[in-house]
SEFIZA-3560 file (N, C-alpha, C; in Angstrom, 3 decimals):
REM SEFIZA-3560
<numar><xx>0.848</xx><yy>-1.209</yy><zz>-0.064</zz><atom>N</atom></numar>
<numar><xx>-0.042</xx><yy>-0.005</yy><zz>0.094</zz><atom>CA</atom></numar>
<numar><xx>0.834</xx><yy>1.262</yy><zz>0.063</zz><atom>C</atom></numar>
<numar><xx>2.122</xx><yy>1.260</yy><zz>0.569</zz><atom>N</atom></numar>
<numar><xx>2.894</xx><yy>2.493</yy><zz>0.644</zz><atom>CA</atom></numar>
<numar><xx>3.360</xx><yy>2.778</yy><zz>-0.814</zz><atom>C</atom></numar>
<numar><xx>3.273</xx><yy>1.937</yy><zz>-1.833</zz><atom>N</atom></numar>
<numar><xx>3.458</xx><yy>2.220</yy><zz>-3.084</zz><atom>CA</atom></numar>
<numar><xx>2.465</xx><yy>3.054</yy><zz>-3.713</zz><atom>C</atom></numar>
<numar><xx>1.276</xx><yy>3.091</yy><zz>-3.272</zz><atom>N</atom></numar>
<numar><xx>0.233</xx><yy>3.890</yy><zz>-3.838</zz><atom>CA</atom></numar>
<numar><xx>0.556</xx><yy>5.386</yy><zz>-3.908</zz><atom>C</atom></numar>
<numar><xx>1.034</xx><yy>5.939</yy><zz>-2.731</zz><atom>N</atom></numar>
<numar><xx>1.269</xx><yy>7.437</yy><zz>-2.731</zz><atom>CA</atom></numar>
<numar><xx>2.144</xx><yy>7.932</yy><zz>-3.895</zz><atom>C</atom></numar>
<numar><xx>3.380</xx><yy>7.176</yy><zz>-4.056</zz><atom>N</atom></numar>
<numar><xx>4.276</xx><yy>7.782</yy><zz>-5.119</zz><atom>CA</atom></numar>
<numar><xx>3.798</xx><yy>7.474</yy><zz>-6.501</zz><atom>C</atom></numar>
<numar><xx>2.912</xx><yy>6.532</yy><zz>-6.653</zz><atom>N</atom></numar>
<numar><xx>2.288</xx><yy>6.259</yy><zz>-8.037</zz><atom>CA</atom></numar>
<numar><xx>1.258</xx><yy>7.433</yy><zz>-8.326</zz><atom>C</atom></numar>
<numar><xx>0.365</xx><yy>7.823</yy><zz>-7.158</zz><atom>N</atom></numar>
<numar><xx>-0.337</xx><yy>8.947</yy><zz>-7.389</zz><atom>CA</atom></numar>
<numar><xx>0.343</xx><yy>10.248</yy><zz>-7.720</zz><atom>C</atom></numar>
<numar><xx>1.343</xx><yy>10.322</yy><zz>-6.986</zz><atom>N</atom></numar>
<numar><xx>2.203</xx><yy>11.580</yy><zz>-7.209</zz><atom>CA</atom></numar>
<numar><xx>2.846</xx><yy>11.641</yy><zz>-8.625</zz><atom>C</atom></numar>
<numar><xx>3.431</xx><yy>10.448</yy><zz>-9.026</zz><atom>N</atom></numar>
<numar><xx>3.884</xx><yy>10.424</yy><zz>-10.351</zz><atom>CA</atom></numar>
<numar><xx>2.835</xx><yy>10.711</yy><zz>-11.279</zz><atom>C</atom></numar>
<numar><xx>1.663</xx><yy>10.129</yy><zz>-11.278</zz><atom>N</atom></numar>
<numar><xx>0.521</xx><yy>10.231</yy><zz>-12.115</zz><atom>CA</atom></numar>
<numar><xx>0.091</xx><yy>11.766</yy><zz>-12.270</zz><atom>C</atom></numar>
<numar><xx>0.125</xx><yy>12.230</yy><zz>-11.135</zz><atom>N</atom></numar>
<numar><xx>-0.284</xx><yy>13.720</yy><zz>-11.012</zz><atom>CA</atom></numar>
<numar><xx>0.700</xx><yy>14.642</yy><zz>-11.729</zz><atom>C</atom></numar>
<numar><xx>2.050</xx><yy>14.264</yy><zz>-11.406</zz><atom>N</atom></numar>
<numar><xx>2.929</xx><yy>15.101</yy><zz>-11.994</zz><atom>CA</atom></numar>
<numar><xx>3.033</xx><yy>15.012</yy><zz>-13.550</zz><atom>C</atom></numar>
<numar><xx>2.697</xx><yy>13.890</yy><zz>-14.132</zz><atom>N</atom></numar>
<numar><xx>2.737</xx><yy>13.614</yy><zz>-15.444</zz><atom>CA</atom></numar>
<numar><xx>1.487</xx><yy>14.278</yy><zz>-15.989</zz><atom>C</atom></numar>
<numar><xx>0.544</xx><yy>14.400</yy><zz>-15.424</zz><atom>N</atom></numar>
<numar><xx>-0.674</xx><yy>15.201</yy><zz>-15.914</zz><atom>CA</atom></numar>
<numar><xx>-0.296</xx><yy>16.642</yy><zz>-15.877</zz><atom>C</atom></numar>
<numar><xx>0.320</xx><yy>17.239</yy><zz>-14.932</zz><atom>N</atom></numar>
<numar><xx>0.697</xx><yy>18.530</yy><zz>-14.876</zz><atom>CA</atom></numar>
<numar><xx>1.664</xx><yy>18.956</yy><zz>-16.116</zz><atom>C</atom></numar>
<numar><xx>2.495</xx><yy>17.827</yy><zz>-16.439</zz><atom>N</atom></numar>
<numar><xx>3.150</xx><yy>18.107</yy><zz>-17.685</zz><atom>CA</atom></numar>
<numar><xx>2.541</xx><yy>17.896</yy><zz>-19.064</zz><atom>C</atom></numar>
<numar><xx>1.214</xx><yy>17.566</yy><zz>-18.895</zz><atom>N</atom></numar>
<numar><xx>0.289</xx><yy>17.486</yy><zz>-20.104</zz><atom>CA</atom></numar>
<numar><xx>0.622</xx><yy>16.070</yy><zz>-20.752</zz><atom>C</atom></numar>
<numar><xx>0.855</xx><yy>15.060</yy><zz>-19.915</zz><atom>N</atom></numar>
<numar><xx>1.120</xx><yy>13.656</yy><zz>-20.337</zz><atom>CA</atom></numar>
<numar><xx>0.086</xx><yy>12.752</yy><zz>-19.754</zz><atom>C</atom></numar>
<numar><xx>-1.248</xx><yy>13.202</yy><zz>-19.830</zz><atom>N</atom></numar>
<numar><xx>-2.215</xx><yy>12.299</yy><zz>-19.153</zz><atom>CA</atom></numar>
<numar><xx>-2.303</xx><yy>10.848</yy><zz>-19.549</zz><atom>C</atom></numar>
<numar><xx>-1.949</xx><yy>10.418</yy><zz>-20.848</zz><atom>N</atom></numar>
<numar><xx>-1.962</xx><yy>9.118</yy><zz>-21.403</zz><atom>CA</atom></numar>
<numar><xx>-0.965</xx><yy>8.187</yy><zz>-20.640</zz><atom>C</atom></numar>
<numar><xx>0.115</xx><yy>8.862</yy><zz>-20.280</zz><atom>N</atom></numar>
<numar><xx>1.135</xx><yy>8.193</yy><zz>-19.453</zz><atom>CA</atom></numar>
<numar><xx>0.786</xx><yy>8.040</yy><zz>-17.974</zz><atom>C</atom></numar>
<numar><xx>0.112</xx><yy>9.163</yy><zz>-17.618</zz><atom>N</atom></numar>
<numar><xx>-0.209</xx><yy>9.168</yy><zz>-16.174</zz><atom>CA</atom></numar>
<numar><xx>-1.397</xx><yy>7.925</yy><zz>-15.860</zz><atom>C</atom></numar>
<numar><xx>-2.290</xx><yy>7.701</yy><zz>-16.712</zz><atom>N</atom></numar>
<numar><xx>-3.392</xx><yy>6.742</yy><zz>-16.398</zz><atom>CA</atom></numar>
<numar><xx>-2.901</xx><yy>5.341</yy><zz>-15.797</zz><atom>C</atom></numar>
<numar><xx>-2.032</xx><yy>4.691</yy><zz>-16.315</zz><atom>N</atom></numar>
<numar><xx>-1.645</xx><yy>3.540</yy><zz>-15.823</zz><atom>CA</atom></numar>
<numar><xx>-1.104</xx><yy>3.571</yy><zz>-14.348</zz><atom>C</atom></numar>
<numar><xx>-0.441</xx><yy>4.623</yy><zz>-14.034</zz><atom>N</atom></numar>
<numar><xx>0.158</xx><yy>4.676</yy><zz>-12.701</zz><atom>CA</atom></numar>
<numar><xx>-1.022</xx><yy>5.010</yy><zz>-11.721</zz><atom>C</atom></numar>
<numar><xx>-2.001</xx><yy>5.890</yy><zz>-12.147</zz><atom>N</atom></numar>
<numar><xx>-3.057</xx><yy>6.175</yy><zz>-11.347</zz><atom>CA</atom></numar>
<numar><xx>-4.092</xx><yy>4.897</yy><zz>-11.098</zz><atom>C</atom></numar>
<numar><xx>-4.211</xx><yy>4.240</yy><zz>-12.187</zz><atom>N</atom></numar>
<numar><xx>-5.023</xx><yy>3.121</yy><zz>-11.966</zz><atom>CA</atom></numar>
<numar><xx>-4.301</xx><yy>1.963</yy><zz>-10.993</zz><atom>C</atom></numar>
<numar><xx>-3.035</xx><yy>1.899</yy><zz>-11.173</zz><atom>N</atom></numar>
<numar><xx>-2.422</xx><yy>0.988</yy><zz>-10.230</zz><atom>CA</atom></numar>
<numar><xx>-2.540</xx><yy>1.487</yy><zz>-8.795</zz><atom>C</atom></numar>
<numar><xx>-2.473</xx><yy>2.700</yy><zz>-8.597</zz><atom>N</atom></numar>
<numar><xx>-2.416</xx><yy>3.274</yy><zz>-7.299</zz><atom>CA</atom></numar>
<numar><xx>-3.977</xx><yy>2.916</yy><zz>-6.785</zz><atom>C</atom></numar>
<numar><xx>-4.881</xx><yy>3.248</yy><zz>-7.610</zz><atom>N</atom></numar>
<numar><xx>-6.189</xx><yy>2.994</yy><zz>-7.093</zz><atom>CA</atom></numar>
<numar><xx>-6.471</xx><yy>1.513</yy><zz>-6.735</zz><atom>C</atom></numar>
<numar><xx>-6.042</xx><yy>0.526</yy><zz>-7.401</zz><atom>N</atom></numar>
<numar><xx>-6.260</xx><yy>-0.767</yy><zz>-7.386</zz><atom>CA</atom></numar>
<numar><xx>-5.403</xx><yy>-1.247</yy><zz>-6.038</zz><atom>C</atom></numar>
<numar><xx>-4.279</xx><yy>-0.645</yy><zz>-5.569</zz><atom>N</atom></numar>
<numar><xx>-3.696</xx><yy>-0.956</yy><zz>-4.542</zz><atom>CA</atom></numar>
<numar><xx>-4.478</xx><yy>-0.474</yy><zz>-3.332</zz><atom>C</atom></numar>
<numar><xx>-4.928</xx><yy>0.736</yy><zz>-3.303</zz><atom>N</atom></numar>
<numar><xx>-5.760</xx><yy>1.264</yy><zz>-2.211</zz><atom>CA</atom></numar>
<numar><xx>-6.921</xx><yy>0.533</yy><zz>-2.123</zz><atom>C</atom></numar>
<numar><xx>-7.658</xx><yy>0.088</yy><zz>-3.153</zz><atom>N</atom></numar>
<numar><xx>-8.885</xx><yy>-0.546</yy><zz>-3.023</zz><atom>CA</atom></numar>
<numar><xx>-8.731</xx><yy>-2.050</yy><zz>-2.368</zz><atom>C</atom></numar>
<numar><xx>-7.490</xx><yy>-2.553</yy><zz>-2.653</zz><atom>N</atom></numar>
<numar><xx>-7.182</xx><yy>-3.955</yy><zz>-2.131</zz><atom>CA</atom></numar>
<numar><xx>-6.708</xx><yy>-3.837</yy><zz>-0.572</zz><atom>C</atom></numar>
<numar><xx>-6.253</xx><yy>-2.750</yy><zz>-0.067</zz><atom>N</atom></numar>
<numar><xx>-5.693</xx><yy>-2.654</yy><zz>1.163</zz><atom>CA</atom></numar>
<numar><xx>-6.426</xx><yy>-1.612</yy><zz>2.046</zz><atom>C</atom></numar>
<numar><xx>-7.387</xx><yy>-0.883</yy><zz>1.748</zz><atom>N</atom></numar>
<numar><xx>-8.074</xx><yy>0.033</yy><zz>2.613</zz><atom>CA</atom></numar>
<numar><xx>-9.552</xx><yy>-0.332</yy><zz>2.629</zz><atom>C</atom></numar>
<numar><xx>-10.174</xx><yy>0.017</yy><zz>3.670</zz><atom>N</atom></numar>
<numar><xx>-11.735</xx><yy>-0.283</yy><zz>3.687</zz><atom>CA</atom></numar>
<numar><xx>-12.346</xx><yy>0.645</yy><zz>2.702</zz><atom>C</atom></numar>
<numar><xx>-13.482</xx><yy>0.181</yy><zz>2.263</zz><atom>N</atom></numar>
<numar><xx>-14.286</xx><yy>0.820</yy><zz>1.167</zz><atom>CA</atom></numar>
<numar><xx>-14.686</xx><yy>1.995</yy><zz>1.688</zz><atom>C</atom></numar>
<numar><xx>-14.525</xx><yy>2.970</yy><zz>0.785</zz><atom>N</atom></numar>
<numar><xx>-15.055</xx><yy>4.408</yy><zz>1.062</zz><atom>CA</atom></numar>
<numar><xx>-13.789</xx><yy>5.190</yy><zz>1.810</zz><atom>C</atom></numar>
<numar><xx>-12.577</xx><yy>4.641</yy><zz>1.998</zz><atom>N</atom></numar>
<numar><xx>-11.514</xx><yy>5.373</yy><zz>2.687</zz><atom>CA</atom></numar>
<numar><xx>-11.142</xx><yy>6.699</yy><zz>1.787</zz><atom>C</atom></numar>
<numar><xx>-10.837</xx><yy>7.725</yy><zz>2.505</zz><atom>N</atom></numar>
<numar><xx>-10.560</xx><yy>8.971</yy><zz>1.645</zz><atom>CA</atom></numar>
<numar><xx>-9.372</xx><yy>8.815</yy><zz>0.734</zz><atom>C</atom></numar>
<numar><xx>-8.547</xx><yy>7.937</yy><zz>1.010</zz><atom>N</atom></numar>
<numar><xx>-7.453</xx><yy>7.787</yy><zz>0.117</zz><atom>CA</atom></numar>
<numar><xx>-7.855</xx><yy>6.983</yy><zz>-1.201</zz><atom>C</atom></numar>
<numar><xx>-8.741</xx><yy>6.069</yy><zz>-1.085</zz><atom>N</atom></numar>
<numar><xx>-9.371</xx><yy>5.649</yy><zz>-2.305</zz><atom>CA</atom></numar>
<numar><xx>-10.115</xx><yy>6.589</yy><zz>-3.068</zz><atom>C</atom></numar>
<numar><xx>-10.886</xx><yy>7.431</yy><zz>-2.420</zz><atom>N</atom></numar>
<numar><xx>-11.593</xx><yy>8.542</yy><zz>-3.197</zz><atom>CA</atom></numar>
<numar><xx>-10.669</xx><yy>9.708</yy><zz>-3.664</zz><atom>C</atom></numar>
<numar><xx>-9.559</xx><yy>9.829</yy><zz>-3.081</zz><atom>N</atom></numar>
<numar><xx>-8.456</xx><yy>10.582</yy><zz>-3.543</zz><atom>CA</atom></numar>
<numar><xx>-7.835</xx><yy>10.023</yy><zz>-4.970</zz><atom>C</atom></numar>
<numar><xx>-7.638</xx><yy>8.774</yy><zz>-4.800</zz><atom>N</atom></numar>
<numar><xx>-7.093</xx><yy>8.268</yy><zz>-6.219</zz><atom>CA</atom></numar>
<numar><xx>-8.301</xx><yy>8.235</yy><zz>-7.341</zz><atom>C</atom></numar>
<numar><xx>-9.462</xx><yy>7.960</yy><zz>-6.927</zz><atom>N</atom></numar>
<numar><xx>-10.591</xx><yy>8.154</yy><zz>-7.973</zz><atom>CA</atom></numar>
<numar><xx>-10.620</xx><yy>9.471</yy><zz>-8.458</zz><atom>C</atom></numar>
<numar><xx>-10.435</xx><yy>10.487</yy><zz>-7.558</zz><atom>N</atom></numar>
<numar><xx>-10.574</xx><yy>11.837</yy><zz>-8.047</zz><atom>CA</atom></numar>
<numar><xx>-9.378</xx><yy>12.165</yy><zz>-9.083</zz><atom>C</atom></numar>
<numar><xx>-8.289</xx><yy>11.898</yy><zz>-8.845</zz><atom>N</atom></numar>
<numar><xx>-7.137</xx><yy>12.118</yy><zz>-9.609</zz><atom>CA</atom></numar>
<numar><xx>-7.278</xx><yy>11.388</yy><zz>-10.986</zz><atom>C</atom></numar>
<numar><xx>-7.643</xx><yy>10.164</yy><zz>-10.780</zz><atom>N</atom></numar>
<numar><xx>-7.824</xx><yy>9.442</yy><zz>-12.123</zz><atom>CA</atom></numar>
<numar><xx>-8.873</xx><yy>10.006</yy><zz>-12.859</zz><atom>C</atom></numar>
<numar><xx>-9.906</xx><yy>10.498</yy><zz>-12.222</zz><atom>N</atom></numar>
<numar><xx>-11.070</xx><yy>11.088</yy><zz>-12.803</zz><atom>CA</atom></numar>
<numar><xx>-10.531</xx><yy>12.369</yy><zz>-13.692</zz><atom>C</atom></numar>
<numar><xx>-9.738</xx><yy>13.100</yy><zz>-13.102</zz><atom>N</atom></numar>
<numar><xx>-9.227</xx><yy>14.341</yy><zz>-13.840</zz><atom>CA</atom></numar>
<numar><xx>-8.384</xx><yy>13.928</yy><zz>-14.844</zz><atom>C</atom></numar>
<numar><xx>-7.590</xx><yy>12.823</yy><zz>-14.776</zz><atom>N</atom></numar>
<numar><xx>-6.685</xx><yy>12.231</yy><zz>-15.940</zz><atom>CA</atom></numar>
<numar><xx>-7.631</xx><yy>11.909</yy><zz>-17.098</zz><atom>C</atom></numar>
<numar><xx>-8.887</xx><yy>11.190</yy><zz>-16.657</zz><atom>N</atom></numar>
<numar><xx>-9.584</xx><yy>10.638</yy><zz>-17.720</zz><atom>CA</atom></numar>
<numar><xx>-10.307</xx><yy>11.867</yy><zz>-18.424</zz><atom>C</atom></numar>
<numar><xx>-10.618</xx><yy>13.046</yy><zz>-17.689</zz><atom>N</atom></numar>
<numar><xx>-11.190</xx><yy>14.170</yy><zz>-18.276</zz><atom>CA</atom></numar>
<numar><xx>-10.271</xx><yy>14.809</yy><zz>-19.329</zz><atom>C</atom></numar>
<numar><xx>-8.843</xx><yy>14.821</yy><zz>-18.936</zz><atom>N</atom></numar>
<numar><xx>-7.844</xx><yy>15.267</yy><zz>-19.854</zz><atom>CA</atom></numar>
<numar><xx>-7.696</xx><yy>14.507</yy><zz>-21.050</zz><atom>C</atom></numar>
<numar><xx>-8.125</xx><yy>13.249</yy><zz>-20.943</zz><atom>N</atom></numar>
<numar><xx>-8.060</xx><yy>12.247</yy><zz>-22.206</zz><atom>CA</atom></numar>
<numar><xx>-9.407</xx><yy>12.197</yy><zz>-22.899</zz><atom>C</atom></numar>
<numar><xx>-10.269</xx><yy>13.329</yy><zz>-22.540</zz><atom>N</atom></numar>
<numar><xx>-11.591</xx><yy>13.447</yy><zz>-23.275</zz><atom>CA</atom></numar>
<numar><xx>-12.572</xx><yy>12.057</yy><zz>-23.131</zz><atom>C</atom></numar>
<numar><xx>-12.489</xx><yy>11.615</yy><zz>-21.845</zz><atom>N</atom></numar>
<numar><xx>-13.147</xx><yy>10.459</yy><zz>-21.559</zz><atom>CA</atom></numar>
<numar><xx>-14.093</xx><yy>10.702</yy><zz>-20.322</zz><atom>C</atom></numar>
<numar><xx>-14.982</xx><yy>11.609</yy><zz>-20.639</zz><atom>N</atom></numar>
<numar><xx>-15.764</xx><yy>12.135</yy><zz>-19.565</zz><atom>CA</atom></numar>
<numar><xx>-16.806</xx><yy>11.140</yy><zz>-18.996</zz><atom>C</atom></numar>
<numar><xx>-17.329</xx><yy>10.209</yy><zz>-19.785</zz><atom>N</atom></numar>
<numar><xx>-18.161</xx><yy>9.177</yy><zz>-19.246</zz><atom>CA</atom></numar>
<numar><xx>-17.485</xx><yy>8.268</yy><zz>-18.173</zz><atom>C</atom></numar>
<numar><xx>-16.210</xx><yy>8.080</yy><zz>-18.459</zz><atom>N</atom></numar>
<numar><xx>-15.557</xx><yy>7.196</yy><zz>-17.535</zz><atom>CA</atom></numar>
<numar><xx>-15.156</xx><yy>8.074</yy><zz>-16.155</zz><atom>C</atom></numar>
<numar><xx>-14.771</xx><yy>9.379</yy><zz>-16.422</zz><atom>N</atom></numar>
<numar><xx>-14.524</xx><yy>10.219</yy><zz>-15.339</zz><atom>CA</atom></numar>
<numar><xx>-15.539</xx><yy>10.536</yy><zz>-14.478</zz><atom>C</atom></numar>
<numar><xx>-16.698</xx><yy>10.853</yy><zz>-14.934</zz><atom>N</atom></numar>
<numar><xx>-17.790</xx><yy>11.289</yy><zz>-14.119</zz><atom>CA</atom></numar>
<numar><xx>-18.058</xx><yy>10.581</yy><zz>-12.827</zz><atom>C</atom></numar>
<numar><xx>-18.222</xx><yy>9.190</yy><zz>-12.988</zz><atom>N</atom></numar>
<numar><xx>-18.551</xx><yy>8.466</yy><zz>-11.792</zz><atom>CA</atom></numar>
<numar><xx>-17.365</xx><yy>8.541</yy><zz>-10.644</zz><atom>C</atom></numar>
<numar><xx>-16.069</xx><yy>8.589</yy><zz>-11.065</zz><atom>N</atom></numar>
<numar><xx>-15.016</xx><yy>8.772</yy><zz>-10.206</zz><atom>CA</atom></numar>
<numar><xx>-15.005</xx><yy>10.046</yy><zz>-9.431</zz><atom>C</atom></numar>
<numar><xx>-15.196</xx><yy>11.057</yy><zz>-10.213</zz><atom>N</atom></numar>
<numar><xx>-15.241</xx><yy>12.418</yy><zz>-9.810</zz><atom>CA</atom></numar>
<numar><xx>-16.337</xx><yy>12.639</yy><zz>-8.716</zz><atom>C</atom></numar>
<numar><xx>-17.582</xx><yy>12.096</yy><zz>-9.031</zz><atom>N</atom></numar>
<numar><xx>-18.686</xx><yy>12.341</yy><zz>-8.192</zz><atom>CA</atom></numar>
<numar><xx>-18.547</xx><yy>11.544</yy><zz>-6.888</zz><atom>C</atom></numar>
<numar><xx>-17.824</xx><yy>10.370</yy><zz>-7.012</zz><atom>N</atom></numar>
<numar><xx>-17.584</xx><yy>9.540</yy><zz>-5.757</zz><atom>CA</atom></numar>
<numar><xx>-16.444</xx><yy>10.246</yy><zz>-4.865</zz><atom>C</atom></numar>
<numar><xx>-15.571</xx><yy>10.905</yy><zz>-5.492</zz><atom>N</atom></numar>
<numar><xx>-14.553</xx><yy>11.486</yy><zz>-4.658</zz><atom>CA</atom></numar>
<numar><xx>-14.790</xx><yy>12.805</yy><zz>-4.188</zz><atom>C</atom></numar>
<numar><xx>-15.617</xx><yy>13.597</yy><zz>-4.657</zz><atom>N</atom></numar>
<numar><xx>-15.892</xx><yy>14.862</yy><zz>-4.184</zz><atom>CA</atom></numar>
<numar><xx>-16.350</xx><yy>14.983</yy><zz>-2.813</zz><atom>C</atom></numar>
<numar><xx>-17.389</xx><yy>14.218</yy><zz>-2.271</zz><atom>N</atom></numar>
<numar><xx>-17.740</xx><yy>14.406</yy><zz>-0.840</zz><atom>CA</atom></numar>
<numar><xx>-16.611</xx><yy>14.085</yy><zz>0.076</zz><atom>C</atom></numar>
<numar><xx>-15.779</xx><yy>13.000</yy><zz>-0.164</zz><atom>N</atom></numar>
<numar><xx>-14.759</xx><yy>12.557</yy><zz>0.675</zz><atom>CA</atom></numar>
<numar><xx>-13.538</xx><yy>13.561</yy><zz>0.657</zz><atom>C</atom></numar>
<numar><xx>-13.468</xx><yy>14.349</yy><zz>-0.529</zz><atom>N</atom></numar>
<numar><xx>-12.340</xx><yy>15.246</yy><zz>-0.523</zz><atom>CA</atom></numar>
<numar><xx>-12.696</xx><yy>16.570</yy><zz>0.147</zz><atom>C</atom></numar>
<numar><xx>-13.972</xx><yy>16.977</yy><zz>0.182</zz><atom>N</atom></numar>
<numar><xx>-14.392</xx><yy>18.070</yy><zz>0.936</zz><atom>CA</atom></numar>
<numar><xx>-14.314</xx><yy>17.906</yy><zz>2.474</zz><atom>C</atom></numar>
<numar><xx>-14.593</xx><yy>16.605</yy><zz>2.917</zz><atom>N</atom></numar>
<numar><xx>-14.531</xx><yy>16.284</yy><zz>4.211</zz><atom>CA</atom></numar>
<numar><xx>-12.932</xx><yy>16.432</yy><zz>4.783</zz><atom>C</atom></numar>
<numar><xx>-12.010</xx><yy>16.126</yy><zz>3.957</zz><atom>N</atom></numar>
<numar><xx>-10.680</xx><yy>16.073</yy><zz>4.244</zz><atom>CA</atom></numar>
<numar><xx>-9.962</xx><yy>17.315</yy><zz>4.575</zz><atom>C</atom></numar>
//
């Protein structure tokens, strides 16, 4: 699970550099790790969903992004 944080950070950094296609795989891996190791609904899972959702938006895949962004928003506002 400790690997998830650097994967999210790497994905986020790639997105900031305008490379969302490269970021997607890292962000998906981080989300899978967190889903496997944290309780359902944990804020870190929601954080990963939010960042992946932003990545998917950057890739013009709003249908995939929307549920992740909607799920992540309430948890991120509480944090």
